[in-house]
C-alpha positions as CSV (number, residue, x, y, z in Angstrom):
1,M,0.0,0.0,0.0
2,D,1.3,3.5,-0.9
3,I,0.5,6.6,1.2
4,V,1.1,10.1,-0.2
5,T,2.4,12.5,2.5
6,A,5.1,15.2,2.7
7,C,8.1,16.4,4.5
8,T,7.8,19.3,7.0
9,L,11.4,19.8,7.9
10,D,13.1,23.2,7.5
11,C,14.2,22.4,4.0
12,S,13.4,24.3,0.8
13,D,12.6,21.3,-1.2
14,C,9.5,20.4,0.8
15,C,9.2,17.0,-0.8
16,S,6.0,15.2,-1.6
17,L,6.6,11.7,-0.3
18,L,5.4,8.2,-1.0
19,A,5.3,5.9,2.0
20,R,5.3,2.3,0.7
21,I,4.0,-0.1,3.4
22,K,5.3,-3.6,2.6
23,S,3.6,-6.9,3.4
24,D,5.8,-7.4,6.4
25,G,4.8,-4.1,7.9
26,N,8.1,-2.3,7.1
27,V,7.8,1.2,5.5
28,K,10.0,2.7,2.8
29,I,9.9,6.4,2.3
30,M,10.6,7.7,-1.2
31,G,10.0,10.8,-3.3
32,N,6.6,11.0,-4.9
33,P,7.1,10.3,-8.7
34,S,3.8,12.1,-9.5
35,H,5.0,15.4,-8.0
36,P,6.4,17.8,-10.6
37,F,9.1,19.1,-8.3
38,T,10.0,16.1,-6.2
39,T,10.0,13.8,-9.3
40,G,10.4,10.6,-7.4
41,F,13.5,11.1,-5.3
42,T,14.3,12.5,-1.9
43,C,17.4,13.1,0.3
44,A,19.3,10.8,2.6
45,R,17.8,12.7,5.6
46,M,14.4,10.8,5.1
47,G,15.9,7.4,5.8
48,R,17.6,8.9,8.9
49,F,14.3,10.5,10.0
50,Q,12.7,7.0,10.2
51,K,15.5,6.1,12.6
52,R,14.7,9.3,14.5
53,L,11.1,8.2,15.0
54,Q,12.2,4.8,16.5
55,S,15.3,6.0,18.3
56,P,15.9,4.5,21.8
57,N,16.9,8.0,22.9
58,R,13.5,9.5,22.0
59,I,11.6,11.2,24.9
60,T,8.1,9.6,25.0
61,T,6.7,10.8,28.4
62,P,6.7,14.2,30.1
63,L,9.8,14.7,32.2
64,L,10.0,17.0,35.3
65,R,13.3,18.1,36.7
66,E,14.0,17.2,40.3
67,K,17.4,18.8,41.1
68,N,19.8,17.0,38.8
69,N,17.4,14.2,37.8
70,W,14.4,13.7,35.6
71,K,11.1,12.3,36.9
72,V,8.6,10.7,34.6
73,I,5.2,12.2,35.2
74,E,1.7,11.9,33.6
75,W,0.2,14.5,31.2
76,E,-2.3,15.6,33.8
77,E,0.4,16.6,36.2
78,A,2.4,18.2,33.4
79,L,-0.5,20.3,32.2
80,G,-1.4,21.2,35.8
81,L,2.1,22.5,36.4
82,C,2.0,24.5,33.1
83,T,-1.4,25.9,34.1
84,E,-0.1,26.9,37.5
85,K,3.0,28.7,36.1
86,V,1.1,30.5,33.3
87,Q,-1.6,31.6,35.8
88,L,1.1,32.8,38.2
89,Y,2.9,35.0,35.6
90,R,-0.2,35.9,33.5
91,H,-0.8,39.2,35.3
92,E,2.4,40.4,33.7
93,P,2.2,38.4,30.4
94,E,5.4,39.8,29.0
95,S,7.3,37.9,31.8
96,I,6.4,34.8,29.7
97,L,8.7,34.4,26.6
98,H,7.7,32.2,23.7
99,I,10.6,31.0,21.6
100,N,9.2,29.5,18.4
101,G,11.3,27.8,15.7
102,D,10.9,26.2,12.3
103,G,11.5,22.6,13.3
104,D,8.1,21.8,11.8
105,M,7.1,24.0,8.8
106,G,3.4,22.8,8.6
107,V,0.7,25.5,9.0
108,L,-0.7,23.9,12.2
109,G,2.5,25.1,13.9
110,K,1.0,28.6,13.8
111,I,-1.1,27.5,16.8
112,N,1.9,28.2,18.9
113,T,2.2,31.8,18.0
114,L,-1.6,32.2,18.2
115,F,-1.7,30.8,21.8
116,F,1.0,33.0,23.1
117,S,-0.1,36.1,21.3
118,K,-3.6,35.6,22.9
119,L,-1.7,35.6,26.3
120,G,0.2,38.7,25.3
121,A,3.5,37.0,26.0
122,S,6.9,38.3,24.9
123,Q,7.9,37.0,21.4
124,V,11.0,36.7,19.3
125,S,11.8,38.1,15.9
126,G,14.8,38.2,13.5
127,S,16.3,34.9,12.4
128,L,19.4,32.7,12.4
129,C,19.2,32.1,8.7
130,D,17.6,34.2,6.0
131,S,16.0,37.4,7.2
132,A,18.9,39.6,6.0
133,G,18.5,38.2,2.5
134,I,14.7,38.6,2.7
135,A,15.0,42.2,3.7
136,A,17.5,42.8,0.9
137,C,15.2,41.4,-1.8
138,I,12.3,43.4,-0.5
139,S,14.5,46.5,-0.4
140,D,15.3,45.9,-4.1
141,C,12.0,44.8,-5.5
142,G,9.4,45.7,-2.9
143,S,8.5,42.1,-2.4
144,L,9.9,38.6,-2.1
145,E,9.4,36.9,-5.5
146,T,11.4,34.7,-7.8
147,N,10.8,33.0,-11.1
148,D,9.3,29.5,-10.7
149,I,12.3,27.3,-9.8
150,L,11.5,25.0,-12.8
151,D,12.3,27.9,-15.1
152,L,15.9,27.2,-14.3
153,L,15.7,24.7,-17.2
154,H,15.3,27.7,-19.6
155,A,18.6,29.3,-18.6
156,S,21.5,29.5,-21.0
157,R,23.9,30.1,-18.1
158,I,23.6,29.6,-14.4
159,V,25.6,31.4,-11.8
160,N,25.6,29.5,-8.6
161,W,26.5,32.1,-6.1
162,G,27.2,30.3,-2.8
163,K,24.6,27.4,-2.8
164,D,26.1,24.1,-1.9
165,L,24.4,21.8,-4.4
166,T,25.7,18.7,-2.7
167,R,24.1,19.4,0.7
168,S,21.4,22.1,0.7
169,S,18.9,21.2,-2.1
170,I,19.2,18.0,-4.0
171,H,16.3,19.0,-6.3
172,V,17.9,22.2,-7.3
173,A,21.1,20.1,-7.9
174,G,18.9,17.9,-10.2
175,L,17.6,20.9,-12.1
176,V,21.2,22.2,-12.6
177,R,22.2,18.8,-13.9
178,K,19.3,18.8,-16.4
179,A,20.1,22.4,-17.5
180,R,23.7,21.4,-18.2
181,Q,22.5,18.4,-20.2
182,K,20.5,20.9,-22.3
183,G,23.6,23.0,-22.8
184,A,23.5,25.5,-20.0
185,Q,27.0,26.6,-18.7
186,V,27.4,26.8,-14.9
187,L,29.8,29.1,-13.0
188,S,30.1,28.6,-9.3
189,I,31.2,31.3,-6.8
190,S,32.1,30.6,-3.2
191,P,35.1,30.4,-0.8
192,G,35.4,26.7,-1.8
193,G,35.1,23.5,0.2
194,D,31.5,22.9,-0.9
195,G,31.6,20.2,-3.5
196,N,30.2,22.4,-6.3
197,L,33.1,21.7,-8.7
198,D,31.4,18.6,-10.0
199,F,28.4,20.8,-11.0
200,S,30.4,23.6,-12.6
201,D,32.0,24.4,-15.9
202,E,33.9,27.3,-14.3
203,S,34.5,28.5,-10.7
204,I,35.6,31.6,-8.9
205,R,37.0,31.4,-5.3
206,V,36.1,34.5,-3.3
207,R,37.1,35.8,0.1
208,P,34.3,35.0,2.5
209,G,31.8,37.8,3.0
210,T,33.0,40.0,0.1
211,D,30.7,38.9,-2.7
212,R,29.3,42.4,-3.0
213,F,32.6,43.6,-4.4
214,L,32.7,41.0,-7.1
215,A,29.2,41.9,-8.1
216,A,30.1,45.6,-8.1
217,A,33.2,44.9,-10.2
218,V,31.0,43.3,-12.9
219,V,28.5,46.1,-12.8
220,K,31.5,48.5,-13.3
221,R,32.5,46.5,-16.4
222,L,28.9,46.7,-17.7
223,L,29.0,50.4,-17.2
224,L,32.4,50.9,-18.9
225,K,31.4,48.8,-21.8
226,D,28.0,50.5,-22.2
227,K,26.2,47.2,-21.8
228,I,23.3,48.5,-19.6
229,D,20.0,48.8,-21.5
230,A,18.4,52.3,-21.2
231,N,15.0,50.7,-20.9
232,I,16.1,48.9,-17.8
233,L,17.3,52.1,-16.2
234,N,13.8,53.6,-16.8
235,H,12.6,51.0,-14.3
236,A,15.1,52.0,-11.6
237,E,14.6,54.6,-8.9
238,N,18.1,55.7,-7.8
239,W,20.4,54.9,-10.7
240,P,22.4,58.2,-10.7
241,E,23.4,57.7,-7.1
242,F,24.2,54.0,-7.6
243,S,26.2,54.6,-10.7
244,K,28.2,57.2,-8.8
245,L,28.8,54.8,-6.0
246,I,30.2,52.2,-8.5
247,S,32.2,54.8,-10.3
248,D,34.1,55.7,-7.1
249,W,35.8,52.3,-7.2
250,S,38.2,50.9,-9.7
251,I,37.9,47.4,-10.9
252,A,41.3,46.6,-9.5
253,D,40.3,47.8,-6.0
254,L,37.0,45.9,-6.2
255,A,38.8,42.7,-7.3
256,K,41.4,43.1,-4.5
257,A,38.6,43.6,-1.9
258,C,37.2,40.1,-2.7
259,D,40.5,38.5,-3.4
260,V,39.6,37.7,-7.0
261,S,41.8,38.2,-10.0
262,E,40.7,40.7,-12.7
263,A,40.8,37.8,-15.1
264,K,38.0,36.1,-13.0
265,V,36.1,39.4,-13.0
266,E,36.3,39.4,-16.8
267,L,35.1,35.8,-16.8
268,L,32.0,36.7,-14.8
269,Y,31.4,39.8,-16.9
270,N,31.4,37.6,-20.0
271,V,28.6,35.5,-18.4
272,Y,26.4,38.4,-17.5
273,S,27.0,40.5,-20.6
274,N,25.9,37.6,-22.8
275,P,22.5,38.4,-24.4
276,E,21.2,34.9,-23.5
277,P,19.4,34.4,-20.2
278,V,21.4,34.0,-17.0
279,A,19.9,32.6,-13.8
280,T,21.5,33.5,-10.5
281,L,21.2,31.1,-7.5
282,L,21.8,32.8,-4.2
283,G,23.1,30.7,-1.4
284,W,21.7,31.2,2.1
285,G,25.1,31.8,3.6
286,L,25.7,35.0,1.7
287,Q,23.5,36.9,4.2
288,R,25.1,35.5,7.4
289,Y,27.8,38.3,7.4
290,R,27.8,41.8,8.9
291,Y,27.0,43.1,5.5
292,G,25.0,40.1,4.4
293,G,22.1,42.2,3.1
294,E,24.5,44.3,1.0
295,N,26.0,41.1,-0.5
296,I,22.5,40.0,-1.7
297,R,21.6,43.5,-2.9
298,F,24.7,43.9,-5.1
299,I,24.2,40.5,-6.7
300,N,20.5,41.3,-7.3
301,A,21.6,44.6,-8.9
302,L,23.9,42.8,-11.2
303,S,21.1,40.5,-12.3
304,F,18.8,43.4,-12.9
305,L,21.2,45.6,-14.8
306,S,22.3,42.7,-17.0
307,G,18.7,42.3,-18.1
308,N,18.0,39.1,-16.3
309,I,15.1,40.1,-13.9
310,G,11.6,39.6,-15.3
311,R,12.9,37.2,-18.0
312,T,12.4,33.5,-18.8
313,G,15.6,31.6,-18.0
314,G,16.9,34.5,-15.9
315,G,15.9,35.6,-12.4
316,S,17.7,35.9,-9.1
317,Y,16.7,33.1,-6.7
318,F,16.9,33.7,-3.0
319,N,13.7,32.4,-1.5
320,I,10.0,32.9,-1.1
321,S,7.8,32.7,2.0
322,S,6.7,29.1,2.7
323,K,3.4,30.4,4.1
324,R,2.6,33.0,1.4
325,N,0.0,30.9,-0.4
326,F,-2.1,30.2,2.7
327,N,-4.8,32.2,4.3
328,L,-3.5,32.4,7.9
329,D,-6.1,34.9,9.2
330,W,-7.1,32.3,11.7
331,A,-3.7,32.5,13.3
332,K,-4.0,36.3,14.0
333,P,-5.8,37.2,17.2
334,S,-8.1,40.2,17.0
335,G,-7.1,43.3,18.8
336,E,-3.5,42.2,19.4
337,S,-1.5,45.0,21.0
338,N,2.2,45.6,20.6
339,R,4.1,42.9,22.4
340,R,7.7,42.9,23.7
341,T,10.0,41.4,21.2
342,L,13.4,39.9,21.8
343,L,15.8,39.2,18.9
344,V,16.7,35.6,18.2
345,P,20.3,36.3,17.2
346,K,20.9,38.0,20.6
347,I,18.4,35.9,22.6
348,G,20.7,35.1,25.5
349,Q,21.6,38.7,26.2
350,D,18.1,39.9,25.5
351,I,16.6,37.6,28.1
352,L,19.2,38.7,30.7
353,N,18.6,42.3,29.9
354,A,14.8,42.1,30.1
355,H,13.3,44.1,32.9
356,N,9.9,45.5,33.8
357,P,9.1,42.7,33.9
358,P,12.0,40.2,33.8
359,I,11.5,36.9,32.0
360,N,10.1,34.4,34.5
361,M,9.0,31.6,32.1
362,I,10.2,30.4,28.7
363,W,8.3,28.1,26.4
364,V,10.3,26.6,23.5
365,N,9.0,24.7,20.6
366,G,10.5,23.6,17.3
367,F,13.9,25.1,18.2
368,N,17.2,24.3,20.0
369,P,18.4,27.8,20.8
370,V,21.1,26.9,23.3
371,N,22.8,25.0,20.5
372,Q,21.8,27.0,17.5
373,A,21.9,30.6,18.6
374,P,25.2,32.5,18.8
375,D,27.1,32.7,22.1
376,S,25.7,29.5,23.5
377,S,27.1,30.0,27.0
378,V,25.2,33.3,27.4
379,V,22.0,31.6,26.1
380,A,22.5,28.8,28.6
381,S,23.1,31.3,31.4
382,A,19.8,33.1,30.4
383,F,17.9,29.8,30.7
384,A,19.6,29.1,34.1
385,A,18.5,32.6,35.3
386,T,14.8,32.0,34.3
387,P,12.6,30.5,37.0
388,F,10.6,28.1,34.8
389,K,11.3,26.7,31.4
390,V,9.2,24.4,29.2
391,V,10.7,22.7,26.2
392,V,8.5,20.8,23.7
393,D,10.8,18.2,22.1
394,A,11.4,14.6,21.4
395,F,15.1,14.5,22.4
396,M,17.3,15.6,25.2
397,T,18.9,18.4,23.2
398,D,21.2,21.1,24.6
399,T,18.1,23.2,25.2
400,A,16.0,20.4,26.7
401,E,18.8,19.8,29.2
402,R,18.2,23.3,30.6
403,A,14.4,22.8,30.9
404,D,12.3,22.3,34.1
405,L,9.7,20.4,32.2
406,I,10.0,18.5,28.9
407,L,6.8,17.7,26.9
408,P,7.2,14.9,24.3
409,C,5.9,15.9,20.9
410,E,4.7,14.0,17.9
411,L,7.0,14.2,14.9
412,M,6.7,14.5,11.2
413,L,4.9,11.5,9.6
414,E,2.9,11.0,12.8
415,K,0.4,13.9,12.4
416,E,-1.7,15.6,9.8
417,D,-0.8,19.0,8.3
418,I,-0.4,20.9,5.1
419,V,2.9,22.6,4.1
420,G,4.3,25.0,1.6
421,S,7.9,25.5,0.3
422,F,10.2,28.5,0.4
423,L,11.6,27.4,-3.0
424,H,8.7,26.1,-5.2
425,N,5.0,26.9,-5.6
426,Y,3.4,23.5,-4.6
427,I,1.3,23.0,-1.5
428,N,1.6,19.4,-0.1
429,Y,-0.7,17.4,2.1
430,V,0.9,15.7,5.1
431,R,-0.8,12.4,6.0
432,P,0.2,10.5,9.1
433,V,2.1,7.3,8.3
434,F,3.2,6.0,11.7
435,S,1.5,6.0,15.0
436,P,3.2,8.2,17.6
437,P,4.4,6.9,20.9
438,E,1.5,6.5,23.3
439,N,2.4,9.6,25.4
440,A,3.6,11.9,22.6
441,R,1.3,14.7,21.8
442,S,1.0,17.4,19.0
443,D,1.7,21.0,19.8
444,F,-2.0,21.6,18.9
445,W,-3.2,19.2,21.5
446,I,-0.8,20.5,24.2
447,L,-1.8,24.1,23.8
448,S,-5.5,23.4,23.4
449,E,-5.6,21.4,26.6
450,L,-3.5,24.0,28.4
451,G,-5.8,26.8,27.2
452,K,-8.9,25.1,28.6
453,R,-7.4,24.9,32.0
454,L,-6.5,28.6,32.3
455,D,-8.8,31.1,34.0
456,P,-10.0,32.8,31.9
457,P,-9.4,30.2,29.3
458,V,-7.5,30.7,26.0
459,V,-9.8,29.2,23.4
460,L,-8.2,27.8,20.3
461,P,-9.8,26.7,17.1
462,Q,-10.0,23.1,15.9
463,A,-7.2,21.7,13.8
464,E,-9.6,20.7,11.0
465,D,-11.0,24.2,10.8
466,C,-7.5,25.7,10.6
467,L,-6.6,23.4,7.7
468,R,-9.7,24.4,5.8
469,A,-9.3,28.1,6.6
470,S,-5.6,27.9,5.4
471,L,-6.7,26.7,2.0
472,D,-9.3,29.5,1.6
473,S,-6.8,31.5,-0.3
474,S,-6.9,33.5,-3.6
475,Y,-3.8,31.5,-4.7
476,L,-5.4,28.1,-4.1
477,N,-8.5,26.4,-5.7
478,I,-8.8,23.2,-3.8
479,S,-10.8,21.8,-0.9
480,L,-9.2,19.9,2.0
481,E,-10.9,16.7,0.8
482,A,-9.5,17.1,-2.7
483,L,-6.0,17.9,-1.3
484,R,-6.2,14.8,0.9
485,T,-7.0,12.7,-2.2
486,K,-4.4,14.3,-4.6
487,G,-1.7,15.0,-2.1
488,F,-0.5,18.3,-3.6
489,V,-1.6,21.3,-5.7
490,R,0.3,24.2,-7.4
491,A,-0.5,27.7,-6.2
492,D,-1.7,30.2,-8.8
493,R,1.5,32.2,-9.1
494,P,3.2,33.6,-12.2
495,E,6.0,31.6,-13.8
496,I,8.2,34.7,-14.1
497,A,8.6,37.3,-11.4
498,Y,8.4,41.0,-12.4
499,S,7.9,40.1,-16.0
500,D,6.9,43.6,-17.0
501,L,9.7,45.2,-14.8
502,N,7.0,46.6,-12.7
503,F,8.2,46.2,-9.1
504,D,6.2,46.3,-5.8
505,H,7.6,49.5,-4.4
506,R,5.1,52.3,-4.4
507,D,6.9,53.9,-7.3
508,G,6.9,50.6,-9.2
509,K,10.6,50.7,-9.7
510,Y,13.7,48.8,-8.7
511,H,15.7,50.3,-5.9
512,F,19.5,50.0,-5.7
513,P,21.6,49.9,-2.5
514,A,22.9,53.3,-1.3
515,E,26.2,52.1,0.2
516,L,29.1,49.7,-0.4
517,H,30.8,49.1,2.9
518,E,34.4,48.1,3.0
519,E,35.3,44.8,4.7
520,A,37.5,45.0,7.8
521,P,40.7,42.9,7.7
522,S,40.9,39.8,9.9
523,P,42.3,40.4,13.4
524,P,46.0,39.3,13.5
525,E,45.4,37.0,16.5
526,F,42.4,35.3,14.8
527,P,43.2,35.2,11.1
528,S,40.6,32.8,9.8
529,R,36.9,33.3,9.1
530,L,34.7,30.6,10.6
531,L,31.9,29.3,8.3
532,T,29.5,27.0,10.1
533,L,27.9,25.3,7.0
534,V,25.1,22.8,6.6
535,R,25.5,19.1,6.8
536,R,24.5,16.6,4.1
537,N,22.6,14.1,6.3
538,H,21.0,16.3,9.0
539,I,18.9,19.4,9.3
540,H,20.6,21.8,11.8
541,S,20.9,20.1,15.2
542,Q,18.5,17.2,14.4
543,I,21.4,14.7,14.9
544,L,20.6,11.6,16.9
545,P,22.7,11.2,20.0
546,E,23.9,7.8,18.7
547,E,25.1,9.5,15.4
548,H,27.5,12.1,16.9
549,D,31.2,12.2,16.1
550,S,33.4,12.0,19.2
551,I,35.4,15.1,18.1
552,P,34.2,17.8,15.7
553,V,35.8,18.0,12.2
554,I,36.9,21.2,10.5
555,W,38.3,21.8,7.1
556,V,41.1,24.2,6.1
557,S,43.3,24.9,3.2
558,P,46.9,23.6,3.3
559,E,47.8,27.3,2.8
560,N,46.0,28.4,6.0
561,Q,48.6,30.3,8.0
562,D,47.6,28.6,11.3
563,F,47.7,25.1,9.8
564,K,51.3,25.6,8.7
565,G,52.4,26.1,12.3
566,L,50.4,23.2,13.8
567,D,51.8,20.0,15.1
568,V,49.1,17.7,13.8
569,K,50.4,14.9,16.0
570,K,49.2,16.8,19.1
571,D,45.7,17.8,20.0
572,V,44.3,20.7,17.9
573,Y,41.9,23.3,19.1
574,L,39.7,25.8,17.3
575,A,39.7,29.0,19.3
576,S,37.9,32.4,19.3
577,P,37.8,35.2,21.9
578,L,34.9,33.2,23.5
579,G,36.7,29.9,24.1
580,R,38.0,26.9,22.2
581,L,36.9,23.4,21.0
582,K,39.0,20.3,20.4
583,V,38.8,19.4,16.7
584,K,40.0,17.1,14.0
585,V,41.5,18.9,11.0
586,K,41.0,17.8,7.4
587,L,42.4,19.5,4.3
588,A,40.4,21.1,1.5
589,P,42.9,22.3,-1.1
590,E,40.3,24.4,-3.0
591,L,39.2,26.3,0.1
592,H,40.1,30.0,0.6
593,P,43.2,30.1,2.9
594,G,41.6,32.5,5.3
595,T,38.7,30.2,6.0
596,V,37.7,27.4,8.4
597,I,34.7,25.3,7.7
598,Y,32.7,23.6,10.5
599,R,29.6,21.6,9.7
600,R,27.1,22.9,12.2
601,G,24.6,21.3,14.5
602,D,26.6,18.9,16.7
603,W,25.6,19.1,20.3
604,I,27.5,20.8,23.1
605,K,27.0,17.8,25.5
606,F,28.9,15.6,23.0
607,G,31.9,17.9,22.6
608,G,30.6,20.0,19.7
609,G,28.7,23.2,19.4
610,A,30.5,25.8,17.3
611,N,28.2,28.5,18.5
612,Q,30.1,28.5,21.8
613,L,32.8,30.3,19.8
614,I,30.6,32.8,17.9
615,A,29.7,36.2,19.3
616,A,26.1,37.4,19.0
617,G,25.9,40.1,16.3
618,L,23.4,41.4,13.8
619,T,23.6,41.8,10.0
620,D,23.1,45.2,8.3
621,M,19.4,44.5,7.7
622,G,16.7,42.0,8.7
623,D,17.9,41.4,12.3
624,C,19.7,38.3,11.1
625,A,22.6,36.6,13.0
626,A,26.0,37.6,11.6
627,F,27.4,34.1,12.3
628,Y,30.1,34.4,9.6
629,D,31.7,37.5,11.1
630,Q,33.5,35.4,13.7
631,Y,37.2,35.0,13.3
632,V,39.1,32.1,14.8
633,R,42.5,30.5,15.0
634,L,43.9,27.0,15.2
635,E,46.2,26.1,18.0
636,N,47.8,23.1,19.8
């Protein structure tokens, strides 16, 4: 028997899945061959996720901290304790902090924000991933839109600017392969160490965080060669100021700033000056620098000025909102007042600095902030200083370790939902495939039961009603019953974004960035930039305890100045001003010599946790974490 369902992990591909239940009861999860984007294959993470469901380390009953031990309790006691604490702090609702993450991307996850907004609790904003890039794209175009990702097959050339096609999106990798088979040429730009060479006809290695200078250098060449169409400039708002900004730099200085030869600048110019369509893929690491928004904006400007926005086979692909095709009015409480907001990238310090009232209770769902947010020790201290913490999770993560009460949750493939993608335009139905452990509960059930016990109660809608309301959208023309039957539907969105070069700013025009900030040199005592990149087999920190490496692995160039002075026969440590971790060193000859790569997500309790070394800081826009502004050194 085959069951159509879908993945709700924090991944752009948002696969439609086929669960094949065999005669012996075993289940094989595969990509849905009928889905136009998934096309019958999915990533290695799905097989690992089945192990996650059945892991002996999974938490399956509520756990209450008693000093340094955990006591198994029943749900009635757990909900009673939650009710008692919420009731205690409710008179000052902002003393309750809700920390909500994207561990589950289904629409029913919005019940968490609805519940705590009804309470008036403090909330979080900003992000650890993409908000700088989102803010950049909206600053440029007035909205967050891209060409349909399948239009990539119409590109004559593809510039892969920082996306790791071996780890971050196997379906985009598949599209790039198909495009190359049709004759498209692919040029990859990154600091190296990402496995993209097998997908590339040409490559450019860039100094981390300086991509804006490379884009600016090519814009300068377009200007000097009079290759910018006057009609395009008619659709731009601040071209004179932007062209003056570019003119103030020489190509030689721009090339030097990004550590790229002028010959490589010319190579990239030849790609973008070609009259045939050029598609630009923007990696989600470009915005994780101090000037991450600026990086995205200059690359977007290059795509626009070369005539590749609003064009079949062109486009600049960052992302889209995964919830944009749904009607989520049901998740917005009426009469909501302004609530206190803490920033996720600075969550530890913001909790400690919160006064009038202080934070007395934290509720965490879909997130592992002690592990995933910068400056982990400060986040851990903030949790320790908070009187009562509830963590909804299925594993004893670095955050769950700091809880007073852990509530075991149902996981993907154990509950019904609907989900959208931040890459493609399909809405997928999520059908349960497995039965959850007896005492695991959905977030929807937990908060509905808690809401009933409060005085006055917090009344939440029924899950079925929320699913139906979510589909009542001008972009969708399908009932819940039909979606359950078919398994997916394409939202009614244009194939080409901004096809008439009419942008979504009030003036209808494209807006250029106003500044090009110089990049500071690396500190002499910490010469290498730390890039905490994604893993191939795991989403963020969703690594099973039984799958952890005993010592974290890092990658450096043989030309890295610290590596040259190491005694590799002795213990090696990765150090920053915040501390150090014992590591294993592997060599990546193609990697920029001023770079250290660390595959993020491993747990502090098992000797990992790169965020212990990374200071909390913000990007230039979007309140995004500037993870990649951290410099480190290697030492014995």
